[in-house]
Structures are given as C-alpha cells and as structure tokens.
N, CA, C, O and the ligand as a Tripos MOL2 file, in Angstrom:
@<TRIPOS>MOLECULE
protein
  245   243    62     0     0
PROTEIN
NO_CHARGES

@<TRIPOS>ATOM
      1 N          37.7350  210.1390   28.7530 N.3       1 MET1
      2 CA         36.8260  209.9740   29.7580 C.3       1 MET1
      3 C          35.9400  208.7380   29.4520 C.2       1 MET1
      4 O          35.6320  208.6260   28.2660 O.2       1 MET1
      5 N          35.5050  207.8540   30.2430 N.am      2 THR2
      6 CA         34.5490  206.7460   30.0220 C.3       2 THR2
      7 C          33.2260  207.1790   29.7630 C.2       2 THR2
      8 O          32.7240  208.0050   30.5250 O.2       2 THR2
      9 N          32.5760  206.7320   28.7760 N.am      3 GLU3
     10 CA         31.2890  207.1780   28.3550 C.3       3 GLU3
     11 C          30.3410  206.1440   29.0470 C.2       3 GLU3
     12 O          30.6950  204.9650   29.0610 O.2       3 GLU3
     13 N          29.4030  206.4380   29.5020 N.am      4 VAL4
     14 CA         28.1600  205.4350   30.1070 C.3       4 VAL4
     15 C          26.8930  205.8310   29.4870 C.2       4 VAL4
     16 O          26.8040  206.8940   28.8720 O.2       4 VAL4
     17 N          25.8510  204.9750   29.6300 N.am      5 ILE5
     18 CA         24.5190  205.2240   28.9760 C.3       5 ILE5
     19 C          23.6010  205.4750   30.2000 C.2       5 ILE5
     20 O          23.7170  204.7980   31.2210 O.2       5 ILE5
     21 N          22.8990  206.2350   30.1000 N.am      6 THR6
     22 CA         21.7950  206.5710   31.2790 C.3       6 THR6
     23 C          20.4360  206.9730   30.6090 C.2       6 THR6
     24 O          20.3310  207.0470   29.3840 O.2       6 THR6
     25 N          19.5780  207.1860   31.3220 N.am      7 THR7
     26 CA         18.2990  207.5640   31.0990 C.3       7 THR7
     27 C          17.7650  208.7740   31.8180 C.2       7 THR7
     28 O          18.3040  209.0410   32.8920 O.2       7 THR7
     29 N          16.7730  209.5590   31.3870 N.am      8 ASP8
     30 CA         16.1420  210.5470   31.9240 C.3       8 ASP8
     31 C          15.5060  210.0520   33.1990 C.2       8 ASP8
     32 O          15.6780  210.5510   34.3110 O.2       8 ASP8
     33 N          14.7360  208.9890   32.9010 N.am      9 ALA9
     34 CA         13.8670  208.3130   34.0900 C.3       9 ALA9
     35 C          14.7030  207.4540   35.1220 C.2       9 ALA9
     36 O          14.3300  207.3910   36.2930 O.2       9 ALA9
     37 N          15.8070  206.8080   34.6940 N.am     10 GLY10
     38 CA         16.4800  205.7140   35.5790 C.3      10 GLY10
     39 C          17.2560  206.4520   36.4280 C.2      10 GLY10
     40 O          17.5410  207.6250   36.1890 O.2      10 GLY10
     41 N          17.6650  205.7910   37.5140 N.am     11 ASP11
     42 CA         18.4790  206.1370   38.4540 C.3      11 ASP11
     43 C          19.9200  205.4480   38.4390 C.2      11 ASP11
     44 O          20.7230  205.5800   39.3630 O.2      11 ASP11
     45 N          20.1500  204.7210   37.3190 N.am     12 ARG12
     46 CA         21.3900  204.2360   37.1550 C.3      12 ARG12
     47 C          22.0540  204.4950   35.9350 C.2      12 ARG12
     48 O          21.3540  204.9460   35.0280 O.2      12 ARG12
     49 N          23.3280  204.2950   35.7050 N.am     13 TYR13
     50 CA         24.1990  204.3190   34.4900 C.3      13 TYR13
     51 C          24.7380  203.1860   34.2190 C.2      13 TYR13
     52 O          25.1320  202.4590   35.1310 O.2      13 TYR13
     53 N          24.8590  202.8100   32.8000 N.am     14 HIS14
     54 CA         25.1970  201.6150   32.3460 C.3      14 HIS14
     55 C          26.5490  201.7120   31.4940 C.2      14 HIS14
     56 O          26.8560  202.7480   30.9040 O.2      14 HIS14
     57 N          27.2990  200.6060   31.4740 N.am     15 ALA15
     58 CA         28.3870  200.5410   30.4380 C.3      15 ALA15
     59 C          28.1070  200.2290   29.1100 C.2      15 ALA15
     60 O          28.9520  200.3580   28.2240 O.2      15 ALA15
     61 N          26.8530  199.7830   28.8950 N.am     16 THR16
     62 CA         26.5150  199.4000   27.5820 C.3      16 THR16
     63 C          24.8660  199.5220   27.2360 C.2      16 THR16
     64 O          24.1120  199.1580   28.1390 O.2      16 THR16
     65 N          24.3690  199.9260   26.2060 N.am     17 SER17
     66 CA         22.8960  200.0120   26.0860 C.3      17 SER17
     67 C          22.3410  198.6160   25.8420 C.2      17 SER17
     68 O          21.1300  198.4420   25.7060 O.2      17 SER17
     69 N          23.1050  197.7520   25.7920 N.am     18 ASP18
     70 CA         22.6500  196.3270   25.5430 C.3      18 ASP18
     71 C          22.2970  195.8200   26.9520 C.2      18 ASP18
     72 O          21.4330  194.9440   26.9470 O.2      18 ASP18
     73 N          22.7010  196.1220   27.9670 N.am     19 CYS19
     74 CA         22.4190  195.8480   29.4050 C.3      19 CYS19
     75 C          21.0060  195.5840   29.6300 C.2      19 CYS19
     76 O          20.1700  196.4530   29.3840 O.2      19 CYS19
     77 N          20.6170  194.1900   30.1820 N.am     20 TRP20
     78 CA         19.4000  193.8470   30.4030 C.3      20 TRP20
     79 C          18.7960  194.7420   31.5530 C.2      20 TRP20
     80 O          17.5990  195.0310   31.5620 O.2      20 TRP20
     81 N          19.6210  195.1390   32.4570 N.am     21 GLY21
     82 CA         19.1620  195.8800   33.5490 C.3      21 GLY21
     83 C          18.4550  197.2530   32.8470 C.2      21 GLY21
     84 O          17.3190  197.6480   33.1100 O.2      21 GLY21
     85 N          19.3050  197.8260   31.9840 N.am     22 LEU22
     86 CA         18.6560  199.1600   31.3070 C.3      22 LEU22
     87 C          17.4600  198.9670   30.7470 C.2      22 LEU22
     88 O          16.6410  199.8840   30.8070 O.2      22 LEU22
     89 N          17.1190  197.7010   30.0740 N.am     23 ARG23
     90 CA         15.9120  197.1090   29.2790 C.3      23 ARG23
     91 C          14.8050  197.1370   30.2840 C.2      23 ARG23
     92 O          13.7410  197.7420   30.1550 O.2      23 ARG23
     93 N          15.2310  196.3230   31.4210 N.am     24 ALA24
     94 CA         14.1770  196.1760   32.4530 C.3      24 ALA24
     95 C          13.7960  197.5950   32.7900 C.2      24 ALA24
     96 O          12.5980  197.8610   32.6890 O.2      24 ALA24
     97 N          14.6420  198.5740   33.1850 N.am     25 GLY25
     98 CA         14.3640  199.5850   33.7500 C.3      25 GLY25
     99 C          13.5370  200.5010   32.8310 C.2      25 GLY25
    100 O          12.6560  201.2650   33.2250 O.2      25 GLY25
    101 N          13.9350  200.3280   31.5450 N.am     26 GLN26
    102 CA         13.0070  201.1440   30.5270 C.3      26 GLN26
    103 C          11.5650  200.6000   30.4160 C.2      26 GLN26
    104 O          10.6290  201.3490   30.1340 O.2      26 GLN26
    105 N          11.3970  199.1940   30.6610 N.am     27 GLN27
    106 CA         10.0770  198.4630   30.7880 C.3      27 GLN27
    107 C           9.2870  199.1090   31.9960 C.2      27 GLN27
    108 O           8.1100  199.4480   31.8770 O.2      27 GLN27
    109 N           9.9410  199.2440   33.0600 N.am     28 GLY28
    110 CA          9.5400  199.6750   34.4440 C.3      28 GLY28
    111 C           8.9140  201.1040   34.1220 C.2      28 GLY28
    112 O           7.7290  201.3300   34.3670 O.2      28 GLY28
    113 N           9.6950  201.9850   33.6050 N.am     29 GLY29
    114 CA          9.3460  203.1990   33.3490 C.3      29 GLY29
    115 C           8.1680  203.3760   32.3610 C.2      29 GLY29
    116 O           7.2900  204.2320   32.4780 O.2      29 GLY29
    117 N           8.2590  202.4760   31.3950 N.am     30 GLU30
    118 CA          7.0010  202.5800   30.4540 C.3      30 GLU30
    119 C           5.8130  202.2200   31.1960 C.2      30 GLU30
    120 O           4.7470  202.7220   30.8390 O.2      30 GLU30
    121 N           5.8440  201.4260   32.1730 N.am     31 VAL31
    122 CA          4.4620  201.0800   32.9600 C.3      31 VAL31
    123 C           4.1800  202.4240   33.9030 C.2      31 VAL31
    124 O           3.0720  202.9440   34.0370 O.2      31 VAL31
    125 N           5.3320  202.8460   34.4870 N.am     32 LEU32
    126 CA          4.9370  204.1560   35.3090 C.3      32 LEU32
    127 C           4.6020  205.5620   34.5120 C.2      32 LEU32
    128 O           4.3510  206.6700   34.9860 O.2      32 LEU32
    129 N           4.6850  205.1320   33.1350 N.am     33 GLY33
    130 CA          4.3310  206.4530   32.3390 C.3      33 GLY33
    131 C           5.5490  207.2080   31.9740 C.2      33 GLY33
    132 O           5.2850  208.0310   31.0980 O.2      33 GLY33
    133 N           6.8620  207.2190   32.3590 N.am     34 PHE34
    134 CA          8.0130  207.8200   31.9690 C.3      34 PHE34
    135 C           8.4330  207.8520   30.5600 C.2      34 PHE34
    136 O           8.2430  206.7930   29.9610 O.2      34 PHE34
    137 N           8.9260  208.7550   29.9290 N.am     35 ASP35
    138 CA          9.3430  208.7730   28.7640 C.3      35 ASP35
    139 C          10.5220  208.0450   28.6440 C.2      35 ASP35
    140 O          11.5080  208.5140   29.2110 O.2      35 ASP35
    141 N          10.6590  206.8350   27.9320 N.am     36 ILE36
    142 CA         11.6460  205.8730   27.8790 C.3      36 ILE36
    143 C          12.5770  206.1810   26.6730 C.2      36 ILE36
    144 O          13.5260  205.4410   26.4140 O.2      36 ILE36
    145 N          12.3030  207.2250   25.9820 N.am     37 ARG37
    146 CA         13.2140  207.6060   24.8350 C.3      37 ARG37
    147 C          14.4370  208.2990   25.1560 C.2      37 ARG37
    148 O          15.3160  208.4310   24.3050 O.2      37 ARG37
    149 N          14.5660  208.7970   26.4480 N.am     38 GLY38
    150 CA         15.6710  209.6980   26.9220 C.3      38 GLY38
    151 C          16.8280  208.9500   27.0990 C.2      38 GLY38
    152 O          17.5850  209.1980   28.0370 O.2      38 GLY38
    153 N          17.0630  208.0070   26.2500 N.am     39 ILE39
    154 CA         18.4880  207.4550   26.4820 C.3      39 ILE39
    155 C          19.6750  208.2050   25.8990 C.2      39 ILE39
    156 O          19.6690  208.6400   24.7480 O.2      39 ILE39
    157 N          20.8680  208.3610   26.8880 N.am     40 ARG40
    158 CA         21.7740  209.1930   26.2080 C.3      40 ARG40
    159 C          23.0910  208.8410   26.8020 C.2      40 ARG40
    160 O          23.0980  208.2560   27.8850 O.2      40 ARG40
    161 N          24.1870  209.1310   26.2160 N.am     41 SER41
    162 CA         25.5560  208.9100   26.6560 C.3      41 SER41
    163 C          26.0040  210.0760   27.3350 C.2      41 SER41
    164 O          25.6540  211.1990   26.9730 O.2      41 SER41
    165 N          26.8090  209.8580   28.3630 N.am     42 THR42
    166 CA         27.2110  210.7630   29.3200 C.3      42 THR42
    167 C          28.6370  210.3790   29.7980 C.2      42 THR42
    168 O          29.2220  209.3930   29.3490 O.2      42 THR42
    169 N          29.1200  211.1380   30.6520 N.am     43 SER43
    170 CA         30.4410  210.7120   31.4440 C.3      43 SER43
    171 C          30.0000  210.3000   32.7920 C.2      43 SER43
    172 O          29.0230  210.8100   33.3390 O.2      43 SER43
    173 N          30.6970  209.4100   33.3050 N.am     44 ILE44
    174 CA         30.4750  208.9350   34.8620 C.3      44 ILE44
    175 C          30.4420  210.0410   35.8180 C.2      44 ILE44
    176 O          29.7690  210.0030   36.8480 O.2      44 ILE44
    177 N          31.2150  211.0760   35.4470 N.am     45 SER45
    178 CA         31.2330  212.0150   36.5150 C.3      45 SER45
    179 C          29.7770  212.7900   36.4570 C.2      45 SER45
    180 O          29.0330  212.9700   37.4210 O.2      45 SER45
    181 N          29.5600  213.1790   35.1740 N.am     46 ASP46
    182 CA         28.0290  213.7640   34.9870 C.3      46 ASP46
    183 C          27.0270  212.9050   35.5610 C.2      46 ASP46
    184 O          26.2510  213.3710   36.3960 O.2      46 ASP46
    185 N          26.9560  211.6500   35.1870 N.am     47 ALA47
    186 CA         25.9280  210.7420   35.6340 C.3      47 ALA47
    187 C          26.0230  210.8340   37.1760 C.2      47 ALA47
    188 O          24.9360  210.9920   37.7310 O.2      47 ALA47
    189 N          27.1250  210.7650   37.9850 N.am     48 GLU48
    190 CA         27.1200  210.7900   39.4840 C.3      48 GLU48
    191 C          26.4900  212.0840   39.9200 C.2      48 GLU48
    192 O          25.7290  212.1510   40.8850 O.2      48 GLU48
    193 N          26.9090  213.3220   39.0190 N.am     49 ALA49
    194 CA         26.3620  214.6040   39.5290 C.3      49 ALA49
    195 C          24.8110  214.6190   39.3320 C.2      49 ALA49
    196 O          24.1420  215.5420   39.7960 O.2      49 ALA49
    197 N          24.3360  213.7470   38.7470 N.am     50 GLU50
    198 CA         22.9350  213.7670   38.6400 C.3      50 GLU50
    199 C          22.2070  212.8230   39.6310 C.2      50 GLU50
    200 O          20.9890  212.6500   39.6280 O.2      50 GLU50
    201 N          23.0150  212.2760   40.4130 N.am     51 GLY51
    202 CA         22.5340  211.2360   41.5060 C.3      51 GLY51
    203 C          22.3590  209.9740   41.1540 C.2      51 GLY51
    204 O          21.8080  209.1600   41.8950 O.2      51 GLY51
    205 N          22.8380  209.6800   39.9210 N.am     52 LYS52
    206 CA         22.6920  208.1820   39.3980 C.3      52 LYS52
    207 C          23.7680  207.2140   39.9210 C.2      52 LYS52
    208 O          24.9200  207.5690   40.1700 O.2      52 LYS52
    209 N          23.3520  206.1060   40.0520 N.am     53 LYS53
    210 CA         24.3490  204.9630   40.6770 C.3      53 LYS53
    211 C          24.6990  204.0150   39.4650 C.2      53 LYS53
    212 O          23.9630  203.7950   38.5030 O.2      53 LYS53
    213 N          26.0210  203.4670   39.6960 N.am     54 PRO54
    214 CA         26.3150  202.4310   38.6840 C.3      54 PRO54
    215 C          25.4520  201.2840   38.5640 C.2      54 PRO54
    216 O          25.0940  200.7360   39.6060 O.2      54 PRO54
    217 N          25.0820  200.8580   37.5080 N.am     55 CYS55
    218 CA         24.3270  199.5430   37.4570 C.3      55 CYS55
    219 C          25.1090  198.2700   37.7780 C.2      55 CYS55
    220 O          26.1920  197.9780   37.2720 O.2      55 CYS55
    221 N          24.3990  197.5040   38.7270 N.am     56 LYS56
    222 CA         25.0230  196.3550   39.3310 C.3      56 LYS56
    223 C          25.2640  195.2580   38.3260 C.2      56 LYS56
    224 O          26.1530  194.4380   38.5580 O.2      56 LYS56
    225 N          24.4950  195.1730   37.1570 N.am     57 VAL57
    226 CA         24.4860  194.2460   36.1480 C.3      57 VAL57
    227 C          25.7560  194.3680   35.3510 C.2      57 VAL57
    228 O          26.5490  193.4400   35.1950 O.2      57 VAL57
    229 N          25.8890  195.5690   34.8610 N.am     58 CYS58
    230 CA         27.0600  195.7280   33.7520 C.3      58 CYS58
    231 C          28.3620  196.3410   34.3570 C.2      58 CYS58
    232 O          29.4810  196.2230   33.8570 O.2      58 CYS58
    233 N          28.0670  196.9940   35.4750 N.am     59 ILE59
    234 CA         29.3610  197.6760   36.1420 C.3      59 ILE59
    235 C          29.3360  197.0720   37.4530 C.2      59 ILE59
    236 O          28.6380  197.4930   38.3760 O.2      59 ILE59
    237 N          30.2440  195.9040   37.5300 N.am     60 PRO60
    238 CA         30.4420  195.2820   38.9980 C.3      60 PRO60
    239 C          31.4000  195.8980   39.6590 C.2      60 PRO60
    240 O          32.3220  196.3810   39.0010 O.2      60 PRO60
    241 N          31.3990  195.9970   40.8580 N.am     61 ASP61
    242 CA         32.2760  196.5030   41.6860 C.3      61 ASP61
    243 C          33.8290  196.1110   41.4970 C.2      61 ASP61
    244 O          34.6780  196.5700   42.2600 O.2      61 ASP61
    245 ZN         23.5270  198.1060   33.2780 Zn       62 ZN62
@<TRIPOS>BOND
     1     1     2 1
     2     2     3 1
     3     3     4 2
     4     3     5 am
     5     5     6 1
     6     6     7 1
     7     7     8 2
     8     7     9 am
     9     9    10 1
    10    10    11 1
    11    11    12 2
    12    11    13 am
    13    13    14 1
    14    14    15 1
    15    15    16 2
    16    15    17 am
    17    17    18 1
    18    18    19 1
    19    19    20 2
    20    19    21 am
    21    21    22 1
    22    22    23 1
    23    23    24 2
    24    23    25 am
    25    25    26 1
    26    26    27 1
    27    27    28 2
    28    27    29 am
    29    29    30 1
    30    30    31 1
    31    31    32 2
    32    31    33 am
    33    33    34 1
    34    34    35 1
    35    35    36 2
    36    35    37 am
    37    37    38 1
    38    38    39 1
    39    39    40 2
    40    39    41 am
    41    41    42 1
    42    42    43 1
    43    43    44 2
    44    43    45 am
    45    45    46 1
    46    46    47 1
    47    47    48 2
    48    47    49 am
    49    49    50 1
    50    50    51 1
    51    51    52 2
    52    51    53 am
    53    53    54 1
    54    54    55 1
    55    55    56 2
    56    55    57 am
    57    57    58 1
    58    58    59 1
    59    59    60 2
    60    59    61 am
    61    61    62 1
    62    62    63 1
    63    63    64 2
    64    63    65 am
    65    65    66 1
    66    66    67 1
    67    67    68 2
    68    67    69 am
    69    69    70 1
    70    70    71 1
    71    71    72 2
    72    71    73 am
    73    73    74 1
    74    74    75 1
    75    75    76 2
    76    75    77 am
    77    77    78 1
    78    78    79 1
    79    79    80 2
    80    79    81 am
    81    81    82 1
    82    82    83 1
    83    83    84 2
    84    83    85 am
    85    85    86 1
    86    86    87 1
    87    87    88 2
    88    87    89 am
    89    89    90 1
    90    90    91 1
    91    91    92 2
    92    91    93 am
    93    93    94 1
    94    94    95 1
    95    95    96 2
    96    95    97 am
    97    97    98 1
    98    98    99 1
    99    99   100 2
   100    99   101 am
   101   101   102 1
   102   102   103 1
   103   103   104 2
   104   103   105 am
   105   105   106 1
   106   106   107 1
   107   107   108 2
   108   107   109 am
   109   109   110 1
   110   110   111 1
   111   111   112 2
   112   111   113 am
   113   113   114 1
   114   114   115 1
   115   115   116 2
   116   115   117 am
   117   117   118 1
   118   118   119 1
   119   119   120 2
   120   119   121 am
   121   121   122 1
   122   122   123 1
   123   123   124 2
   124   123   125 am
   125   125   126 1
   126   126   127 1
   127   127   128 2
   128   127   129 am
   129   129   130 1
   130   130   131 1
   131   131   132 2
   132   131   133 am
   133   133   134 1
   134   134   135 1
   135   135   136 2
   136   135   137 am
   137   137   138 1
   138   138   139 1
   139   139   140 2
   140   139   141 am
   141   141   142 1
   142   142   143 1
   143   143   144 2
   144   143   145 am
   145   145   146 1
   146   146   147 1
   147   147   148 2
   148   147   149 am
   149   149   150 1
   150   150   151 1
   151   151   152 2
   152   151   153 am
   153   153   154 1
   154   154   155 1
   155   155   156 2
   156   155   157 am
   157   157   158 1
   158   158   159 1
   159   159   160 2
   160   159   161 am
   161   161   162 1
   162   162   163 1
   163   163   164 2
   164   163   165 am
   165   165   166 1
   166   166   167 1
   167   167   168 2
   168   167   169 am
   169   169   170 1
   170   170   171 1
   171   171   172 2
   172   171   173 am
   173   173   174 1
   174   174   175 1
   175   175   176 2
   176   175   177 am
   177   177   178 1
   178   178   179 1
   179   179   180 2
   180   179   181 am
   181   181   182 1
   182   182   183 1
   183   183   184 2
   184   183   185 am
   185   185   186 1
   186   186   187 1
   187   187   188 2
   188   187   189 am
   189   189   190 1
   190   190   191 1
   191   191   192 2
   192   191   193 am
   193   193   194 1
   194   194   195 1
   195   195   196 2
   196   195   197 am
   197   197   198 1
   198   198   199 1
   199   199   200 2
   200   199   201 am
   201   201   202 1
   202   202   203 1
   203   203   204 2
   204   203   205 am
   205   205   206 1
   206   206   207 1
   207   207   208 2
   208   207   209 am
   209   209   210 1
   210   210   211 1
   211   211   212 2
   212   211   213 am
   213   213   214 1
   214   214   215 1
   215   215   216 2
   216   215   217 am
   217   217   218 1
   218   218   219 1
   219   219   220 2
   220   219   221 am
   221   221   222 1
   222   222   223 1
   223   223   224 2
   224   223   225 am
   225   225   226 1
   226   226   227 1
   227   227   228 2
   228   227   229 am
   229   229   230 1
   230   230   231 1
   231   231   232 2
   232   231   233 am
   233   233   234 1
   234   234   235 1
   235   235   236 2
   236   235   237 am
   237   237   238 1
   238   238   239 1
   239   239   240 2
   240   239   241 am
   241   241   242 1
   242   242   243 1
   243   243   244 2
@<TRIPOS>SUBSTRUCTURE
     1 MET1         2 RESIDUE 1 A MET
     2 THR2         6 RESIDUE 1 A THR
     3 GLU3        10 RESIDUE 1 A GLU
     4 VAL4        14 RESIDUE 1 A VAL
     5 ILE5        18 RESIDUE 1 A ILE
     6 THR6        22 RESIDUE 1 A THR
     7 THR7        26 RESIDUE 1 A THR
     8 ASP8        30 RESIDUE 1 A ASP
     9 ALA9        34 RESIDUE 1 A ALA
    10 GLY10       38 RESIDUE 1 A GLY
    11 ASP11       42 RESIDUE 1 A ASP
    12 ARG12       46 RESIDUE 1 A ARG
    13 TYR13       50 RESIDUE 1 A TYR
    14 HIS14       54 RESIDUE 1 A HIS
    15 ALA15       58 RESIDUE 1 A ALA
    16 THR16       62 RESIDUE 1 A THR
    17 SER17       66 RESIDUE 1 A SER
    18 ASP18       70 RESIDUE 1 A ASP
    19 CYS19       74 RESIDUE 1 A CYS
    20 TRP20       78 RESIDUE 1 A TRP
    21 GLY21       82 RESIDUE 1 A GLY
    22 LEU22       86 RESIDUE 1 A LEU
    23 ARG23       90 RESIDUE 1 A ARG
    24 ALA24       94 RESIDUE 1 A ALA
    25 GLY25       98 RESIDUE 1 A GLY
    26 GLN26      102 RESIDUE 1 A GLN
    27 GLN27      106 RESIDUE 1 A GLN
    28 GLY28      110 RESIDUE 1 A GLY
    29 GLY29      114 RESIDUE 1 A GLY
    30 GLU30      118 RESIDUE 1 A GLU
    31 VAL31      122 RESIDUE 1 A VAL
    32 LEU32      126 RESIDUE 1 A LEU
    33 GLY33      130 RESIDUE 1 A GLY
    34 PHE34      134 RESIDUE 1 A PHE
    35 ASP35      138 RESIDUE 1 A ASP
    36 ILE36      142 RESIDUE 1 A ILE
    37 ARG37      146 RESIDUE 1 A ARG
    38 GLY38      150 RESIDUE 1 A GLY
    39 ILE39      154 RESIDUE 1 A ILE
    40 ARG40      158 RESIDUE 1 A ARG
    41 SER41      162 RESIDUE 1 A SER
    42 THR42      166 RESIDUE 1 A THR
    43 SER43      170 RESIDUE 1 A SER
    44 ILE44      174 RESIDUE 1 A ILE
    45 SER45      178 RESIDUE 1 A SER
    46 ASP46      182 RESIDUE 1 A ASP
    47 ALA47      186 RESIDUE 1 A ALA
    48 GLU48      190 RESIDUE 1 A GLU
    49 ALA49      194 RESIDUE 1 A ALA
    50 GLU50      198 RESIDUE 1 A GLU
    51 GLY51      202 RESIDUE 1 A GLY
    52 LYS52      206 RESIDUE 1 A LYS
    53 LYS53      210 RESIDUE 1 A LYS
    54 PRO54      214 RESIDUE 1 A PRO
    55 CYS55      218 RESIDUE 1 A CYS
    56 LYS56      222 RESIDUE 1 A LYS
    57 VAL57      226 RESIDUE 1 A VAL
    58 CYS58      230 RESIDUE 1 A CYS
    59 ILE59      234 RESIDUE 1 A ILE
    60 PRO60      238 RESIDUE 1 A PRO
    61 ASP61      242 RESIDUE 1 A ASP
    62 ZN62       245 GROUP 0 **** ****
C-alpha cells in the first residue's frame, strides 16, 4: 500500500515530506497556533478516511 505524509493540522496528504506545499501548510499552522510536529506517514485510504485530500503540488491528477 502506498504511504503518504500527512499532519494532524493539515487537510491534505503528500507524496513526500519534502513537498513545499506541506512546508507552507506547516508555516500556516504555526501562525494559527496548531502543533506542527504531528507529521506522520499513513496510507492513502486512512488519510481519505480522515477527510484529507491529495496535495495538488506533489500528487497531480
Ligand atoms: Zn504536497
């Protein structure tokens, strides 16, 4: 099963933790006071189950 990267605060999942979209989201979360340390790997199905959407930067259609 394909592993993806997601965060507790974000609403997207990513193919790589190097994605600038992920980093931008982290910075936004920090501004909003979210805990940005919640980066974790999970499966796409689990990420979808949490209501997260594929990142348009690193997971193109
Ligand atoms: Zn991404």
